[in-house]
All heavy atoms as a GROMACS GRO file, in nm:
protein
  509
    1MET      N    1   1.956  -3.601   2.878
    1MET     CA    2   1.871  -3.599   2.758
    1MET      C    3   1.725  -3.600   2.798
    1MET      O    4   1.648  -3.532   2.731
    1MET     CB    5   1.913  -3.715   2.672
    1MET     CG    6   1.856  -3.705   2.533
    1MET     SD    7   1.935  -3.566   2.451
    1MET     CE    8   1.884  -3.590   2.292
    2ALA      N    9   1.686  -3.674   2.896
    2ALA     CA   10   1.542  -3.682   2.933
    2ALA      C   11   1.496  -3.541   2.980
    2ALA      O   12   1.380  -3.506   2.956
    2ALA     CB   13   1.522  -3.782   3.042
    3LEU      N   14   1.579  -3.471   3.057
    3LEU     CA   15   1.542  -3.335   3.098
    3LEU      C   16   1.522  -3.243   2.974
    3LEU      O   17   1.425  -3.170   2.977
    3LEU     CB   18   1.650  -3.274   3.186
    3LEU     CG   19   1.625  -3.140   3.242
    3LEU    CD1   20   1.499  -3.139   3.323
    3LEU    CD2   21   1.744  -3.090   3.326
    4TYR      N   22   1.600  -3.256   2.879
    4TYR     CA   23   1.590  -3.173   2.761
    4TYR      C   24   1.459  -3.207   2.686
    4TYR      O   25   1.390  -3.113   2.637
    4TYR     CB   26   1.708  -3.196   2.666
    4TYR     CG   27   1.698  -3.119   2.530
    4TYR    CD1   28   1.720  -2.983   2.528
    4TYR    CD2   29   1.659  -3.187   2.419
    4TYR    CE1   30   1.711  -2.911   2.411
    4TYR    CE2   31   1.645  -3.115   2.292
    4TYR     CZ   32   1.677  -2.980   2.292
    4TYR     OH   33   1.658  -2.911   2.183
    5ASP      N   34   1.415  -3.331   2.682
    5ASP     CA   35   1.300  -3.369   2.612
    5ASP      C   36   1.170  -3.324   2.681
    5ASP      O   37   1.068  -3.305   2.617
    5ASP     CB   38   1.295  -3.519   2.596
    5ASP     CG   39   1.399  -3.569   2.492
    5ASP    OD1   40   1.437  -3.488   2.414
    5ASP    OD2   41   1.433  -3.688   2.502
    6THR      N   42   1.179  -3.317   2.816
    6THR     CA   43   1.058  -3.280   2.888
    6THR      C   44   1.045  -3.129   2.916
    6THR      O   45   0.937  -3.078   2.956
    6THR     CB   46   1.053  -3.346   3.025
    6THR    OG1   47   1.161  -3.313   3.103
    6THR    CG2   48   1.044  -3.500   3.006
    7HIS      N   49   1.152  -3.055   2.902
    7HIS     CA   50   1.148  -2.912   2.925
    7HIS      C   51   1.096  -2.838   2.806
    7HIS      O   52   1.149  -2.849   2.694
    7HIS     CB   53   1.292  -2.858   2.960
    7HIS     CG   54   1.295  -2.712   2.979
    7HIS    ND1   55   1.238  -2.652   3.087
    7HIS    CD2   56   1.345  -2.611   2.903
    7HIS    CE1   57   1.249  -2.515   3.076
    7HIS    NE2   58   1.317  -2.494   2.963
    8ARG      N   59   0.994  -2.755   2.824
    8ARG     CA   60   0.943  -2.675   2.711
    8ARG      C   61   0.943  -2.528   2.763
    8ARG      O   62   0.894  -2.499   2.871
    8ARG     CB   63   0.806  -2.712   2.672
    8ARG     CG   64   0.806  -2.852   2.614
    8ARG     CD   65   0.676  -2.895   2.568
    8ARG     NE   66   0.681  -3.031   2.538
    8ARG     CZ   67   0.656  -3.091   2.427
    8ARG    NH1   68   0.632  -3.017   2.321
    8ARG    NH2   69   0.664  -3.223   2.410
    9SER      N   70   0.990  -2.441   2.679
    9SER     CA   71   0.998  -2.299   2.716
    9SER      C   72   0.851  -2.239   2.717
    9SER      O   73   0.774  -2.269   2.625
    9SER     CB   74   1.083  -2.224   2.620
    9SER     OG   75   1.076  -2.082   2.647
   10THR      N   76   0.830  -2.158   2.819
   10THR     CA   77   0.702  -2.086   2.822
   10THR      C   78   0.705  -1.947   2.763
   10THR      O   79   0.606  -1.882   2.749
   10THR     CB   80   0.649  -2.081   2.968
   10THR    OG1   81   0.741  -2.008   3.043
   10THR    CG2   82   0.622  -2.217   3.022
   11ALA      N   83   0.829  -1.914   2.724
   11ALA     CA   84   0.849  -1.781   2.663
   11ALA      C   85   0.790  -1.779   2.526
   11ALA      O   86   0.796  -1.872   2.450
   11ALA     CB   87   0.995  -1.739   2.658
   12THR      N   88   0.729  -1.662   2.489
   12THR     CA   89   0.675  -1.645   2.350
   12THR      C   90   0.794  -1.624   2.254
   12THR      O   91   0.889  -1.542   2.274
   12THR     CB   92   0.585  -1.528   2.348
   12THR    OG1   93   0.489  -1.534   2.447
   12THR    CG2   94   0.517  -1.510   2.212
   13PRO      N   95   0.791  -1.695   2.140
   13PRO     CA   96   0.900  -1.679   2.043
   13PRO      C   97   0.899  -1.532   1.994
   13PRO      O   98   0.797  -1.467   1.975
   13PRO     CB   99   0.863  -1.775   1.930
   13PRO     CG  100   0.762  -1.872   1.992
   13PRO     CD  101   0.700  -1.801   2.103
   14THR      N  102   1.021  -1.485   1.966
   14THR     CA  103   1.042  -1.347   1.920
   14THR      C  104   0.963  -1.322   1.789
   14THR      O  105   0.909  -1.216   1.764
   14THR     CB  106   1.187  -1.314   1.900
   14THR    OG1  107   1.255  -1.342   2.022
   14THR    CG2  108   1.205  -1.173   1.865
   15SER      N  109   0.966  -1.418   1.700
   15SER     CA  110   0.900  -1.400   1.569
   15SER      C  111   0.748  -1.376   1.593
   15SER      O  112   0.685  -1.302   1.515
   15SER     CB  113   0.919  -1.523   1.485
   15SER     OG  114   0.871  -1.643   1.542
   16THR      N  115   0.688  -1.445   1.689
   16THR     CA  116   0.546  -1.424   1.712
   16THR      C  117   0.511  -1.284   1.767
   16THR      O  118   0.423  -1.221   1.733
   16THR     CB  119   0.496  -1.532   1.815
   16THR    OG1  120   0.526  -1.661   1.767
   16THR    CG2  121   0.349  -1.520   1.842
   17VAL      N  122   0.601  -1.241   1.859
   17VAL     CA  123   0.582  -1.106   1.916
   17VAL      C  124   0.606  -1.001   1.799
   17VAL      O  125   0.521  -0.910   1.791
   17VAL     CB  126   0.684  -1.082   2.028
   17VAL    CG1  127   0.686  -0.934   2.072
   17VAL    CG2  128   0.658  -1.175   2.141
   18LEU      N  129   0.697  -1.022   1.717
   18LEU     CA  130   0.731  -0.926   1.608
   18LEU      C  131   0.611  -0.927   1.514
   18LEU      O  132   0.567  -0.820   1.469
   18LEU     CB  133   0.859  -0.964   1.541
   18LEU     CG  134   0.904  -0.872   1.430
   18LEU    CD1  135   0.930  -0.730   1.486
   18LEU    CD2  136   1.025  -0.928   1.363
   19ALA      N  137   0.561  -1.044   1.470
   19ALA     CA  138   0.453  -1.053   1.379
   19ALA      C  139   0.326  -0.991   1.439
   19ALA      O  140   0.248  -0.919   1.362
   19ALA     CB  141   0.427  -1.199   1.344
   20THR      N  142   0.296  -1.007   1.563
   20THR     CA  143   0.183  -0.950   1.628
   20THR      C  144   0.194  -0.795   1.630
   20THR      O  145   0.094  -0.727   1.602
   20THR     CB  146   0.174  -1.000   1.777
   20THR    OG1  147   0.162  -1.141   1.772
   20THR    CG2  148   0.050  -0.942   1.845
   21ARG      N  149   0.308  -0.742   1.657
   21ARG     CA  150   0.326  -0.598   1.658
   21ARG      C  151   0.314  -0.536   1.524
   21ARG      O  152   0.255  -0.428   1.507
   21ARG     CB  153   0.459  -0.559   1.722
   21ARG     CG  154   0.462  -0.582   1.866
   21ARG     CD  155   0.581  -0.528   1.932
   21ARG     NE  156   0.578  -0.559   2.076
   21ARG     CZ  157   0.674  -0.543   2.160
   21ARG    NH1  158   0.788  -0.494   2.110
   21ARG    NH2  159   0.666  -0.568   2.289
   22ILE      N  160   0.364  -0.603   1.421
   22ILE     CA  161   0.348  -0.560   1.284
   22ILE      C  162   0.200  -0.557   1.242
   22ILE      O  163   0.151  -0.465   1.181
   22ILE     CB  164   0.436  -0.636   1.186
   22ILE    CG1  165   0.583  -0.607   1.212
   22ILE    CG2  166   0.399  -0.610   1.038
   22ILE    CD1  167   0.678  -0.692   1.132
   23ALA      N  168   0.127  -0.667   1.272
   23ALA     CA  169  -0.013  -0.671   1.243
   23ALA      C  170  -0.094  -0.564   1.313
   23ALA      O  171  -0.179  -0.503   1.256
   23ALA     CB  172  -0.066  -0.808   1.283
   24ASP      N  173  -0.059  -0.535   1.440
   24ASP     CA  174  -0.127  -0.426   1.510
   24ASP      C  175  -0.102  -0.293   1.448
   24ASP      O  176  -0.192  -0.209   1.439
   24ASP     CB  177  -0.082  -0.428   1.662
   24ASP     CG  178  -0.140  -0.538   1.739
   24ASP    OD1  179  -0.234  -0.604   1.700
   24ASP    OD2  180  -0.080  -0.566   1.851
   25LEU      N  181   0.026  -0.270   1.404
   25LEU     CA  182   0.058  -0.149   1.340
   25LEU      C  183  -0.020  -0.126   1.208
   25LEU      O  184  -0.076  -0.019   1.183
   25LEU     CB  185   0.208  -0.142   1.305
   25LEU     CG  186   0.259  -0.018   1.230
   25LEU    CD1  187   0.247   0.107   1.315
   25LEU    CD2  188   0.399  -0.042   1.186
   26ILE      N  189  -0.032  -0.231   1.128
   26ILE     CA  190  -0.108  -0.226   1.009
   26ILE      C  191  -0.255  -0.196   1.034
   26ILE      O  192  -0.317  -0.118   0.964
   26ILE     CB  193  -0.090  -0.352   0.920
   26ILE    CG1  194   0.056  -0.360   0.870
   26ILE    CG2  195  -0.187  -0.363   0.804
   26ILE    CD1  196   0.092  -0.497   0.818
   27LEU      N  197  -0.316  -0.263   1.129
   27LEU     CA  198  -0.454  -0.240   1.162
   27LEU      C  199  -0.471  -0.100   1.216
   27LEU      O  200  -0.576  -0.038   1.181
   27LEU     CB  201  -0.496  -0.342   1.274
   27LEU     CG  202  -0.511  -0.486   1.223
   27LEU    CD1  203  -0.540  -0.573   1.341
   27LEU    CD2  204  -0.612  -0.497   1.117
   28ASN      N  205  -0.385  -0.041   1.293
   28ASN     CA  206  -0.394   0.093   1.346
   28ASN      C  207  -0.392   0.196   1.228
   28ASN      O  208  -0.469   0.292   1.230
   28ASN     CB  209  -0.292   0.125   1.447
   28ASN     CG  210  -0.314   0.058   1.582
   28ASN    OD1  211  -0.425   0.027   1.609
   28ASN    ND2  212  -0.210   0.038   1.662
   29VAL      N  213  -0.306   0.173   1.133
   29VAL     CA  214  -0.296   0.265   1.020
   29VAL      C  215  -0.429   0.254   0.941
   29VAL      O  216  -0.479   0.355   0.900
   29VAL     CB  217  -0.171   0.228   0.932
   29VAL    CG1  218  -0.178   0.302   0.802
   29VAL    CG2  219  -0.042   0.260   1.003
   30GLY      N  220  -0.478   0.138   0.919
   30GLY     CA  221  -0.602   0.126   0.852
   30GLY      C  222  -0.720   0.187   0.917
   30GLY      O  223  -0.800   0.254   0.855
   31ASP      N  224  -0.724   0.182   1.047
   31ASP     CA  225  -0.825   0.251   1.127
   31ASP      C  226  -0.820   0.398   1.111
   31ASP      O  227  -0.918   0.469   1.108
   31ASP     CB  228  -0.824   0.208   1.276
   31ASP     CG  229  -0.865   0.069   1.301
   31ASP    OD1  230  -0.927   0.008   1.211
   31ASP    OD2  231  -0.829   0.013   1.410
   32ARG      N  232  -0.690   0.453   1.116
   32ARG     CA  233  -0.676   0.594   1.102
   32ARG      C  234  -0.716   0.648   0.968
   32ARG      O  235  -0.779   0.747   0.956
   32ARG     CB  236  -0.538   0.632   1.132
   32ARG     CG  237  -0.493   0.623   1.280
   32ARG     CD  238  -0.352   0.665   1.304
   32ARG     NE  239  -0.323   0.642   1.444
   32ARG     CZ  240  -0.205   0.615   1.486
   32ARG    NH1  241  -0.103   0.613   1.409
   32ARG    NH2  242  -0.182   0.598   1.615
   33LEU      N  243  -0.684   0.567   0.860
   33LEU     CA  244  -0.725   0.609   0.728
   33LEU      C  245  -0.881   0.606   0.712
   33LEU      O  246  -0.934   0.694   0.644
   33LEU     CB  247  -0.662   0.516   0.623
   33LEU     CG  248  -0.515   0.537   0.607
   33LEU    CD1  249  -0.452   0.432   0.509
   33LEU    CD2  250  -0.472   0.677   0.564
   34SER      N  251  -0.942   0.510   0.773
   34SER     CA  252  -1.091   0.501   0.774
   34SER      C  253  -1.153   0.624   0.849
   34SER      O  254  -1.252   0.676   0.800
   34SER     CB  255  -1.136   0.373   0.840
   34SER     OG  256  -1.102   0.264   0.761
   35ALA      N  257  -1.087   0.662   0.952
   35ALA     CA  258  -1.140   0.780   1.030
   35ALA      C  259  -1.124   0.906   0.946
   35ALA      O  260  -1.207   0.996   0.957
   35ALA     CB  261  -1.062   0.795   1.161
   36ILE      N  262  -1.024   0.915   0.858
   36ILE     CA  263  -1.005   1.030   0.769
   36ILE      C  264  -1.110   1.026   0.658
   36ILE      O  265  -1.168   1.130   0.619
   36ILE     CB  266  -0.866   1.038   0.717
   36ILE    CG1  267  -0.768   1.061   0.830
   36ILE    CG2  268  -0.852   1.141   0.602
   36ILE    CD1  269  -0.621   1.045   0.785
   37ARG      N  270  -1.134   0.910   0.600
   37ARG     CA  271  -1.227   0.895   0.488
   37ARG      C  272  -1.369   0.925   0.529
   37ARG      O  273  -1.453   0.974   0.450
   37ARG     CB  274  -1.215   0.764   0.425
   37ARG     CG  275  -1.093   0.738   0.340
   37ARG     CD  276  -1.103   0.616   0.260
   37ARG     NE  277  -1.100   0.488   0.343
   37ARG     CZ  278  -0.999   0.425   0.372
   37ARG    NH1  279  -0.880   0.462   0.322
   37ARG    NH2  280  -1.001   0.320   0.450
   38LEU      N  281  -1.408   0.898   0.650
   38LEU     CA  282  -1.548   0.914   0.696
   38LEU      C  283  -1.596   1.057   0.686
   38LEU      O  284  -1.700   1.087   0.629
   38LEU     CB  285  -1.569   0.853   0.835
   38LEU     CG  286  -1.714   0.857   0.884
   38LEU    CD1  287  -1.802   0.774   0.799
   38LEU    CD2  288  -1.720   0.807   1.028
   39PRO      N  289  -1.523   1.152   0.743
   39PRO     CA  290  -1.566   1.297   0.727
   39PRO      C  291  -1.569   1.338   0.578
   39PRO      O  292  -1.656   1.420   0.538
   39PRO     CB  293  -1.465   1.372   0.807
   39PRO     CG  294  -1.402   1.281   0.897
   39PRO     CD  295  -1.407   1.146   0.828
   40ARG      N  296  -1.477   1.289   0.501
   40ARG     CA  297  -1.477   1.326   0.360
   40ARG      C  298  -1.602   1.277   0.287
   40ARG      O  299  -1.665   1.356   0.211
   40ARG     CB  300  -1.347   1.274   0.290
   40ARG     CG  301  -1.339   1.313   0.144
   40ARG     CD  302  -1.209   1.265   0.084
   40ARG     NE  303  -1.200   1.312  -0.052
   40ARG     CZ  304  -1.210   1.233  -0.160
   40ARG    NH1  305  -1.227   1.103  -0.137
   40ARG    NH2  306  -1.201   1.282  -0.278
   41ARG      N  307  -1.634   1.156   0.310
   41ARG     CA  308  -1.754   1.101   0.251
   41ARG      C  309  -1.879   1.178   0.296
   41ARG      O  310  -1.967   1.209   0.217
   41ARG     CB  311  -1.775   0.958   0.288
   41ARG     CG  312  -1.684   0.858   0.216
   41ARG     CD  313  -1.713   0.716   0.252
   41ARG     NE  314  -1.602   0.635   0.218
   41ARG     CZ  315  -1.571   0.527   0.286
   41ARG    NH1  316  -1.640   0.487   0.389
   41ARG    NH2  317  -1.462   0.450   0.246
   42SER      N  318  -1.886   1.212   0.425
   42SER     CA  319  -1.996   1.293   0.479
   42SER      C  320  -2.002   1.431   0.409
   42SER      O  321  -2.117   1.473   0.381
   42SER     CB  322  -1.984   1.304   0.633
   42SER     OG  323  -1.982   1.181   0.692
   43ALA      N  324  -1.888   1.487   0.392
   43ALA     CA  325  -1.890   1.620   0.329
   43ALA      C  326  -1.933   1.613   0.183
   43ALA      O  327  -2.004   1.710   0.136
   43ALA     CB  328  -1.754   1.686   0.341
   44LEU      N  329  -1.899   1.503   0.115
   44LEU     CA  330  -1.940   1.493  -0.020
   44LEU      C  331  -2.087   1.467  -0.038
   44LEU      O  332  -2.142   1.490  -0.149
   44LEU     CB  333  -1.865   1.378  -0.092
   44LEU     CG  334  -1.710   1.411  -0.113
   44LEU    CD1  335  -1.638   1.290  -0.165
   44LEU    CD2  336  -1.689   1.530  -0.200
   45ARG      N  337  -2.152   1.425   0.063
   45ARG     CA  338  -2.300   1.399   0.055
   45ARG      C  339  -2.379   1.527   0.074
   45ARG      O  340  -2.495   1.533   0.050
   45ARG     CB  341  -2.338   1.304   0.169
   45ARG     CG  342  -2.297   1.162   0.140
   45ARG     CD  343  -2.349   1.063   0.246
   45ARG     NE  344  -2.284   0.936   0.228
   45ARG     CZ  345  -2.243   0.854   0.324
   45ARG    NH1  346  -2.262   0.897   0.445
   45ARG    NH2  347  -2.192   0.739   0.298
   46LEU      N  348  -2.312   1.638   0.123
   46LEU     CA  349  -2.380   1.759   0.149
   46LEU      C  350  -2.411   1.827   0.013
   46LEU      O  351  -2.339   1.814  -0.078
   46LEU     CB  352  -2.303   1.855   0.234
   46LEU     CG  353  -2.274   1.806   0.378
   46LEU    CD1  354  -2.175   1.896   0.448
   46LEU    CD2  355  -2.404   1.789   0.451
   47SER      N  356  -2.521   1.904   0.010
   47SER     CA  357  -2.549   1.983  -0.111
   47SER      C  358  -2.457   2.102  -0.117
   47SER      O  359  -2.389   2.138  -0.016
   47SER     CB  360  -2.701   2.027  -0.102
   47SER     OG  361  -2.716   2.126  -0.001
   48ASP      N  362  -2.453   2.171  -0.224
   48ASP     CA  363  -2.369   2.289  -0.244
   48ASP      C  364  -2.413   2.398  -0.148
   48ASP      O  365  -2.328   2.467  -0.093
   48ASP     CB  366  -2.380   2.344  -0.388
   48ASP     CG  367  -2.305   2.248  -0.486
   48ASP    OD1  368  -2.216   2.176  -0.440
   48ASP    OD2  369  -2.336   2.257  -0.605
   49ARG      N  370  -2.541   2.410  -0.126
   49ARG     CA  371  -2.591   2.512  -0.028
   49ARG      C  372  -2.540   2.483   0.112
   49ARG      O  373  -2.502   2.571   0.183
   49ARG     CB  374  -2.742   2.520  -0.039
   49ARG     CG  375  -2.793   2.630   0.054
   49ARG     CD  376  -2.942   2.643   0.043
   49ARG     NE  377  -2.987   2.749   0.130
   49ARG     CZ  378  -3.107   2.776   0.160
   49ARG    NH1  379  -3.206   2.701   0.110
   49ARG    NH2  380  -3.137   2.871   0.245
   50GLU      N  381  -2.551   2.355   0.154
   50GLU     CA  382  -2.510   2.320   0.290
   50GLU      C  383  -2.352   2.343   0.307
   50GLU      O  384  -2.304   2.384   0.406
   50GLU     CB  385  -2.541   2.173   0.316
   50GLU     CG  386  -2.685   2.148   0.324
   50GLU     CD  387  -2.725   2.004   0.330
   50GLU    OE1  388  -2.653   1.918   0.263
   50GLU    OE2  389  -2.823   1.967   0.395
   51LEU      N  390  -2.279   2.318   0.198
   51LEU     CA  391  -2.134   2.339   0.206
   51LEU      C  392  -2.108   2.488   0.213
   51LEU      O  393  -2.021   2.528   0.295
   51LEU     CB  394  -2.073   2.279   0.078
   51LEU     CG  395  -2.049   2.135   0.073
   51LEU    CD1  396  -2.006   2.084  -0.064
   51LEU    CD2  397  -1.961   2.082   0.183
   52ARG      N  398  -2.181   2.568   0.145
   52ARG     CA  399  -2.164   2.716   0.151
   52ARG      C  400  -2.192   2.770   0.288
   52ARG      O  401  -2.127   2.858   0.340
   52ARG     CB  402  -2.250   2.793   0.047
   52ARG     CG  403  -2.171   2.817  -0.085
   52ARG     CD  404  -2.251   2.896  -0.184
   52ARG     NE  405  -2.322   2.797  -0.265
   52ARG     CZ  406  -2.450   2.798  -0.291
   52ARG    NH1  407  -2.530   2.893  -0.247
   52ARG    NH2  408  -2.504   2.703  -0.359
   53ASP      N  409  -2.294   2.707   0.352
   53ASP     CA  410  -2.328   2.744   0.493
   53ASP      C  411  -2.216   2.717   0.585
   53ASP      O  412  -2.194   2.788   0.685
   53ASP     CB  413  -2.448   2.669   0.545
   53ASP     CG  414  -2.580   2.723   0.475
   53ASP    OD1  415  -2.579   2.831   0.422
   53ASP    OD2  416  -2.684   2.644   0.482
   54LEU      N  417  -2.134   2.620   0.555
   54LEU     CA  418  -2.016   2.584   0.635
   54LEU      C  419  -1.891   2.658   0.594
   54LEU      O  420  -1.784   2.648   0.654
   54LEU     CB  421  -1.988   2.434   0.624
   54LEU     CG  422  -2.094   2.345   0.678
   54LEU    CD1  423  -2.064   2.192   0.648
   54LEU    CD2  424  -2.102   2.351   0.834
   55GLY      N  425  -1.902   2.734   0.485
   55GLY     CA  426  -1.791   2.818   0.439
   55GLY      C  427  -1.702   2.738   0.351
   55GLY      O  428  -1.580   2.770   0.336
   56LEU      N  429  -1.756   2.631   0.289
   56LEU     CA  430  -1.676   2.546   0.198
   56LEU      C  431  -1.732   2.549   0.055
   56LEU      O  432  -1.851   2.575   0.037
   56LEU     CB  433  -1.675   2.402   0.247
   56LEU     CG  434  -1.603   2.370   0.374
   56LEU    CD1  435  -1.631   2.224   0.417
   56LEU    CD2  436  -1.452   2.400   0.365
   57GLU      N  437  -1.651   2.522  -0.035
   57GLU     CA  438  -1.694   2.498  -0.182
   57GLU      C  439  -1.682   2.353  -0.214
   57GLU      O  440  -1.618   2.281  -0.136
   57GLU     CB  441  -1.608   2.583  -0.274
   57GLU     CG  442  -1.626   2.735  -0.258
   57GLU     CD  443  -1.764   2.783  -0.295
   57GLU    OE1  444  -1.824   2.730  -0.382
   57GLU    OE2  445  -1.805   2.887  -0.231
   58ARG      N  446  -1.744   2.314  -0.319
   58ARG     CA  447  -1.740   2.172  -0.354
   58ARG      C  448  -1.598   2.125  -0.379
   58ARG      O  449  -1.565   2.011  -0.328
   58ARG     CB  450  -1.827   2.149  -0.484
   58ARG     CG  451  -1.823   2.017  -0.546
   58ARG     CD  452  -1.888   1.910  -0.463
   58ARG     NE  453  -2.029   1.938  -0.428
   58ARG     CZ  454  -2.097   1.872  -0.333
   58ARG    NH1  455  -2.048   1.778  -0.275
   58ARG    NH2  456  -2.215   1.910  -0.299
   59TYR      N  457  -1.510   2.200  -0.438
   59TYR     CA  458  -1.375   2.153  -0.462
   59TYR      C  459  -1.297   2.133  -0.328
   59TYR      O  460  -1.213   2.047  -0.315
   59TYR     CB  461  -1.300   2.241  -0.559
   59TYR     CG  462  -1.264   2.379  -0.505
   59TYR    CD1  463  -1.147   2.398  -0.440
   59TYR    CD2  464  -1.348   2.488  -0.513
   59TYR    CE1  465  -1.111   2.525  -0.387
   59TYR    CE2  466  -1.318   2.613  -0.460
   59TYR     CZ  467  -1.193   2.627  -0.402
   59TYR     OH  468  -1.160   2.750  -0.349
   60GLN      N  469  -1.332   2.217  -0.229
   60GLN     CA  470  -1.266   2.205  -0.100
   60GLN      C  471  -1.314   2.072  -0.036
   60GLN      O  472  -1.232   2.009   0.033
   60GLN     CB  473  -1.295   2.326  -0.015
   60GLN     CG  474  -1.232   2.454  -0.065
   60GLN     CD  475  -1.279   2.571   0.014
   60GLN    OE1  476  -1.401   2.586   0.045
   60GLN    NE2  477  -1.179   2.660   0.040
   61ALA      N  478  -1.435   2.041  -0.049
   61ALA     CA  479  -1.487   1.921   0.018
   61ALA      C  480  -1.430   1.794  -0.051
   61ALA      O  481  -1.406   1.690   0.018
   61ALA     CB  482  -1.642   1.912   0.008
   62GLU      N  483  -1.402   1.807  -0.177
   62GLU     CA  484  -1.336   1.691  -0.251
   62GLU      C  485  -1.197   1.668  -0.207
   62GLU      O  486  -1.140   1.559  -0.227
   62GLU     CB  487  -1.354   1.714  -0.399
   62GLU     CG  488  -1.489   1.711  -0.452
   62GLU     CD  489  -1.501   1.748  -0.597
   62GLU    OE1  490  -1.403   1.788  -0.657
   62GLU    OE2  491  -1.616   1.733  -0.652
   63HIS      N  492  -1.131   1.768  -0.152
   63HIS     CA  493  -0.987   1.758  -0.113
   63HIS      C  494  -0.972   1.750   0.034
   63HIS      O  495  -0.861   1.781   0.086
   63HIS     CB  496  -0.907   1.875  -0.174
   63HIS     CG  497  -0.912   1.874  -0.328
   63HIS    ND1  498  -0.837   1.779  -0.394
   63HIS    CD2  499  -0.970   1.956  -0.418
   63HIS    CE1  500  -0.862   1.798  -0.524
   63HIS    NE2  501  -0.938   1.907  -0.540
   64LEU      N  502  -1.072   1.717   0.109
   64LEU     CA  503  -1.054   1.696   0.252
   64LEU      C  504  -0.970   1.580   0.286
   64LEU      O  505  -0.975   1.478   0.220
   64LEU     CB  506  -1.190   1.688   0.322
   64LEU     CG  507  -1.272   1.814   0.341
   64LEU    CD1  508  -1.409   1.784   0.405
   64LEU    CD2  509  -1.202   1.910   0.421
   0.00000   0.00000   0.00000
């Protein structure tokens, strides 16, 4: 019984590993969505003339 009381596992619990991986997945998805929104915001800041120079119309920039 004394051996059982003094022995502590150094292995990471499965629930911790699983929770960490799920959190990383959620953060990665959020980062990717932010990367998509940034060019859209930038395109919406352009004037109609600047968009035409790029070969885009306003409605196309709104749907990027």
